N, C-alpha and C positions, 0 to 999 in steps of 0.2 A: 333646699334649705334657703330660707329668707335671708335677703341682705340685711345688715344692721340698719335699723331706722334712724332718723336724725336725733329723736328724743333719747334713743339709747346711746348714741354717740355722745351727746352732751352728759349723760350720765357717766359714761367712761371718763371724761375729763375730771370729773370730781375725784376719781380714784387716787390720782397721783401718779400711777405708773403707766397710764394710757390717756391717750386723748384722740381726738380727731386731728387730721393732717391738713393743714392748709384749707380752712373752711370747708371741710368735708368733701375736699378733692385732691387727689394725689396722681399727678399726670393722666388725668382723664377718668380714674377709677373714684367713684363717689362714695366708697364705703371704708377708707383707709382708717386704721388704728395704729397710734404710735405708741409702742411700750417703751418706757423710758427707765433708765437705771442711772448709776452713777457716772455720768459723762460719757453715756452711750444710749443708743435708742435703735429699735428696730420698727421697721415700717410694714405693717401687715396688710394685706388686701384680702379679706375672707372671700370675696366673691369670687376669685381665681385660686383660692386655696395655698396662698403662698406667703412667706415673708421676703418682700420684694426689695429690701435693702437694710444694711447695718451701717450706722454711721454716728458721727460725734454730733450732739446737739448743735443746730446752727448750721449745719453743712447741708448744701442741696444734694450732693452726690456722695453715697457712700462707697463701699467695696463690692456690693453684689452687682453682677451683670443683669442688665434687662435689655430684652429685644426691643430696638428701637422701632421696629415695624408693627409691634403689637402694644404700644403703650395706651391704655384706656379701653382696650378691647375686652369683650366678656369671654368667660370660659367657652370652650367648643365640644360639649359632650357628645355630639353628633359628627364630629369631624372625621373625614376619612384618612387624615395623617396628623402626626403629633403637632400640637400647638405649643411651642416652645417660648414660654414668657420670659424664662430665666428665674433668678431667686432662689428660693431655699425651700424644699417641698420634702415629701416622705413617698417612696415606692415600697412595695413588699418584695422581701427577698425569698427565695431566689429568683432572679429575672428570668430563668429557663421556663418558669411555669407560665408565663404571660407575654412572651416577647412579641407575638404577633396577634394583629386583630384578624377579624372575619376575612378582610381582604389580603391578607399575608403581609401587612406593612407592620414595621415594628411601631408598638403602640403601648404605653403603660395603661394600667386599668383606669377607667374613666373615674371610678370614685376617688381615687388616690391622686387624679392629675387635673381632671376637668370639670369638676363639680364645686359648687360654692361650698364653703363650710360655715357652720354656725358659730358665732362668737358670743362668749360671755366673759364676765368679770368675775374672778375669784379673789380671795384674800391674798393670793401670791402673785396674780397677774393676769394674763389674759388666756382664755382657753379656747381653742378650736376644735370643732367636733365634725366628723363626717357622717355620711350616710353609710349604711351598710352595703359592703362590697358584695355581689351576687354571687360570684364565683368562690371566694375564699369564706363568705359568711362573717367578715371581720368588719368592725368599726375602729375608726383611729380617733385618737385625741393628740393636740400639741398645746402643751402647757408652755407659755412663755413668759419669762419672768426676769427681773433683775437679779443678779447673783455676785455683786461685789463691784470694785472699781473698774470701769471700761469692761464689765463682764456681763453677759446675758446668759440664761440658761434656757434650753427647749427640751423638755421631756416628751418624748413620742411614744405612745402606748397602742397597742393592738389589741382589741377585746374581742374574743369569739362570741358571737350573737347567735348564730344559727347554723344549721348543718353539720355534716360529718367532720371529724377532726381533721386538723390541716397542720401541715408543717410550714412554719412560716418565721420570718426574722424581719426586724426593724431595720430599714435602710433610709438614710437621710442624704439628700443630694444638694449640695451647694454650689451654685454657679458663681463664679467670682469673675472680675474684669482682668484684662491683661496684666500678667504679673511680671515682676522683674525675676522672681524665683519662687518656685513652690517644693515642698520637701515634706518627708516623713521619714519613719524609721524603717530601715532596710530589714528583711527576714535574717535571722541568723543562720549562718551556715550557707549552704549553695542548694539553689539558685536564692539570690537576694530579694527575688520579687516574682510575682506570678504573671508573665505576660498574658493579656487577655485578648487583644486583637491590635492591629497596626504595628508599625515599626517602632523600635526603641531607640529612635534617635535623640542623642544628647543626654541620656541618663548617666548621672555620676554618682557612685557609691564612695563615700569617704568617711572612714570613722564610725561606721554602722549606720550612716545617715544616707538617704537616697535624695538627690536633687534632681530637679527638672525645670523646663519651662515651656511655654508654647512655641510651636513652629507654625507659620502660615500655610504649610502644604502638609501638615502631619494630622491624621486622625487616629489617635491611639489610647489604649486604656492598660493600666497595670494594676496589680494589688499587692499588699503585704500584710503583715500581722502587727501592724503598729497601733497604736491609740490615739495618735495625736497628728494632725497635719498643720504645715505652716504655709501662709501666704504672705509675699512680700511684694507691695506694690511702690509706686513713685512716692507716696505720701504716707500710707498706713501699712500696718502689718496686722494681720489676723491670725490668731490661733485657735484651732477647732479640736477639742479634747472630747472623746466619747467614753462614757460609761455605761455598759450594759446592765440592764435591770437584774439578770441572774449572774451569780459569782463565777460560774462555770458554763461551759457548753461548747458547741461546735459552730464555728463560724460559716457562712455559705461560700461559695466560690473556691473551695479547696482551702479553706482555713483563711480567707482574707477578713481582716476586721477594717482596713482602710482601703480605698481605691481612689485613682487619680485618672481622670480622663482630660485629653487635650483637644480642643476642637480647631480645625482648621478655618482660614478664611472662607465666607466673609464674617463668620460669628466668632469674634476674637474673646473666647472665653475660656475658663478651666473649670472642671468639677472635682471639688473635694468631697470625698464621699465617706460616710462611716457606716458600719454593719454591725448589728446587734447579733447575739446568739440565736441561731434556729431553735425554735420550740415547737412542740405539738400541742396544739390548742384544742381543748373541747369546749363546749359551750360553757361560758362563765370564766374560763381561763384568760389570762393576758399575759403580753410580754413587753417589755419597754426598755429604752435606751435614753440617756440624757447626754446631749451635747453642750458643752461650754463654748461660748463664742468671746475671745479676749481681743479687743480692738486697741492697739498703741499706734503711735507714730513712730515712722523710721528714724532712728538714730543719725545725727549728722555724720557723714563721712563713713557710715558703715556699709560694708559691701552687702549685696542681697544674699549670697549664701550665709555670710556670717551671722546675719540677721536671722535667716530661718533656722539656722542651728541654735542661736541662743533661745529662739522660741521654743524648739523641741526639748533643749534642755530644761527649760523652766517647767515643761509638763510632766517631767518624770517624778 
């Protein structure tokens, strides 16, 4: 996929919802596009296939985690191990279909994780488009657009282009900086969550909500059947709400529609993940999921758990 050309970036600037970032350079990447909404913006880097930050206009640093060792580096489609840039991206679910590469190492599919995306302007925002994944025969798109005050929406669509039918679901992974609290809705009944791997250190369940945070010595992941995830930092909060394209269906990972991963040191980040329904796609079929990202300021004097609860209550 070709990178955006300077002339095309200049054209984007005329649209009003997108423009080049810092004279066509964002932390060493030369193809950034900024999708601007009402008091919110997303920095997109098509050459590495990711949204690299979500922030308030005028801010240098937003809420997404970025690997400081990989700033400005290109995608690594022939890499022997995963190149973790950070940011927000999509992988196909279920993970069990692709967990390891030919060398036996954990590795997301290259088309979904380590190839540039084609960027274009639509009437709504910026559209990213992938190549076709050889294993699944699927191409994905991500439409990033303003969606209200301090809110952006990202619609991720998988379209079957070639090959035999495949069962697949949209999975969106958002890596965020060190939180003061993270939360989602606990599963009704027992158990209140699906343990996926690692210790369940520090999880709190109160009034139907699940609270967690990152620990320097813990690598762990859980899942629930919620539809929204809350992140509370020192300065900002972020609410991620997911709406599958299909009204009904089965979620991957034993019915998980939201998942949380906490990373140990030295990578101080957490992942808030949403999953769409599994769909059996034949050539010409599509499945999608829309995430909304609402960025707010921390309320003075508000405790982190109280802020997370407030965000999740507003998502109902």
